[in-house]
VMD Tcl script that draws the C-alpha trace (Angstrom):
set ca {
  {88.11 113.53 96.39}
  {90.27 110.59 97.36}
  {87.30 108.47 98.41}
  {85.64 109.05 95.04}
  {88.82 108.01 93.28}
  {89.12 104.88 95.45}
  {85.59 104.00 94.68}
  {86.28 104.48 90.92}
  {89.33 102.32 91.16}
  {87.50 99.52 92.84}
  {84.63 99.79 90.37}
  {87.13 99.38 87.55}
  {88.52 96.28 89.32}
  {85.07 94.73 89.57}
  {84.32 95.65 86.14}
  {87.37 93.94 84.68}
  {86.67 90.79 86.68}
  {83.02 90.70 85.40}
  {84.17 91.20 81.91}
  {86.67 88.29 82.36}
  {84.14 85.85 83.67}
  {81.25 87.07 81.37}
  {78.19 84.68 81.76}
  {80.13 81.61 82.90}
  {82.15 81.00 85.96}
  {84.24 78.57 83.99}
  {85.62 81.70 82.15}
  {87.35 82.55 85.45}
  {88.36 79.14 86.41}
  {91.81 80.40 87.02}
  {90.43 82.41 90.09}
  {89.42 79.22 91.78}
  {91.59 77.14 94.11}
  {93.47 74.08 92.78}
  {91.06 71.52 93.98}
  {88.10 73.11 92.13}
  {90.25 73.44 89.02}
  {91.24 69.79 89.16}
  {87.63 68.74 89.55}
  {86.58 70.83 86.60}
  {89.36 69.23 84.63}
  {88.28 65.83 85.61}
  {84.78 66.50 84.84}
  {85.78 67.66 81.32}
  {84.29 71.16 81.89}
  {87.60 72.85 80.84}
  {91.09 71.87 79.92}
  {94.36 73.19 81.42}
  {95.63 74.99 78.22}
  {92.46 76.80 77.94}
  {92.53 77.93 81.52}
  {96.11 79.00 81.02}
  {95.21 81.01 78.05}
  {92.33 82.60 79.76}
  {94.60 83.43 82.68}
  {97.09 85.21 80.39}
  {94.53 86.93 78.44}
  {92.93 88.20 81.76}
  {96.03 89.03 83.78}
  {98.14 90.98 81.33}
  {95.43 93.56 80.30}
  {94.15 93.72 83.95}
  {97.63 94.43 85.17}
  {98.29 97.10 82.41}
  {94.77 98.72 82.83}
  {95.00 98.90 86.85}
  {98.56 100.30 86.56}
  {97.54 102.81 83.99}
  {94.65 103.90 86.07}
  {96.63 104.26 89.16}
  {99.29 106.36 87.20}
  {96.66 108.49 85.71}
  {94.72 109.04 89.15}
  {97.96 109.86 91.01}
  {99.89 111.66 88.35}
  {97.38 113.52 86.40}
  {94.13 113.75 88.35}
  {95.98 114.49 91.80}
  {98.94 116.20 90.02}
  {101.43 114.48 92.33}
  {105.06 114.74 90.84}
  {107.47 113.60 93.51}
  {108.25 110.23 94.50}
  {107.28 109.76 98.19}
  {103.79 111.36 97.94}
  {103.18 109.28 94.78}
  {104.34 106.14 96.42}
  {102.18 106.57 99.52}
  {99.13 107.38 97.47}
  {99.74 104.47 95.26}
  {100.15 102.19 98.29}
  {96.93 103.44 99.60}
  {95.15 102.48 96.35}
  {96.77 99.19 96.18}
  {96.01 98.34 99.83}
  {92.30 99.38 99.44}
  {92.08 97.24 96.27}
  {93.50 94.42 98.20}
  {91.00 94.74 101.04}
  {88.13 95.39 98.51}
  {89.15 92.12 96.66}
  {89.23 90.08 99.93}
  {86.02 91.51 101.48}
  {83.72 92.64 98.62}
  {84.74 90.29 95.75}
  {85.74 87.10 97.51}
  {83.52 87.17 100.72}
  {80.50 88.85 99.58}
  {80.30 88.52 95.67}
  {81.99 84.89 95.41}
  {80.91 83.81 98.93}
  {77.18 84.60 98.58}
  {76.43 84.29 95.02}
  {75.19 81.31 93.17}
  {76.83 82.48 89.92}
  {80.34 81.38 91.10}
  {79.24 77.68 91.87}
  {80.46 75.38 89.17}
  {78.24 72.40 88.65}
  {80.00 69.16 89.98}
  {82.29 71.16 92.41}
  {79.71 72.27 94.99}
  {81.28 69.99 97.69}
  {84.71 71.65 97.37}
  {84.99 74.88 99.51}
  {86.20 78.01 97.72}
  {88.45 78.76 100.62}
  {90.16 75.43 101.38}
  {91.84 77.16 104.41}
  {88.50 77.55 106.09}
  {87.33 74.02 105.37}
  {86.54 71.75 108.26}
  {89.78 70.29 109.59}
  {92.01 72.73 107.63}
  {93.35 74.14 111.04}
  {94.90 70.66 111.91}
  {96.40 70.20 108.42}
  {98.26 73.49 108.25}
  {99.87 75.61 110.96}
  {98.33 79.25 110.92}
  {101.78 80.71 110.79}
  {103.06 78.55 107.95}
  {102.78 81.42 105.40}
  {104.29 83.92 107.66}
  {107.16 81.72 108.47}
  {107.79 81.22 104.73}
  {107.35 85.03 104.10}
  {109.76 85.90 106.92}
  {112.37 83.51 105.59}
  {112.63 85.50 102.36}
  {113.98 89.02 101.84}
  {112.90 92.02 99.65}
  {113.45 90.87 96.09}
  {112.86 87.26 96.73}
  {109.54 88.17 98.46}
  {108.47 90.01 95.17}
  {109.66 86.94 93.11}
  {107.46 84.59 95.36}
  {104.55 86.96 94.95}
  {104.90 87.24 91.13}
  {105.60 83.46 90.83}
  {102.31 82.73 92.73}
  {100.32 85.45 90.79}
  {101.43 83.93 87.48}
  {100.65 80.30 88.59}
  {97.19 81.63 89.70}
  {97.92 81.26 93.57}
  {95.95 83.91 95.18}
  {97.72 83.77 98.64}
}
mol new
graphics top color blue
foreach p $ca { graphics top sphere $p radius 0.5 }
foreach p [lrange $ca 0 end-1] q [lrange $ca 1 end] { graphics top cylinder $p $q radius 0.2 }
display resetview
């Protein structure tokens, strides 16, 4: 049963992303790394205010729908009423969603689909950390060192700040 629920949760995630971008990758420009966004702005394909509006219009409903789906699955469908079992099951769903996003959405769908290529930005890698020469430009433990330097609540603030600014790291 849990596998079916995980598949449905990931399908909901995919559906929400597809609805957000519609028929143009420019509708999801906020998903892209900063260099791609900057090029799109320079080419006049989109302006910052419009991207900011689209980010908010997506992120708020996305968060609410995914949180509601998680509560409904864990609380109603599975009937879990106590904190720790609900916590561990919610953690499982969120971890699976994170891996699904990284592997299926980012690597397979975005990485191997012509749909996500914005004209005029073909030369910019969608994963700047994997671009040639990126290894020399940034130490591989830089994010880990930053992460370890912050504690609990501060880590959450870092994640939320990055999320609201569109940083997917």
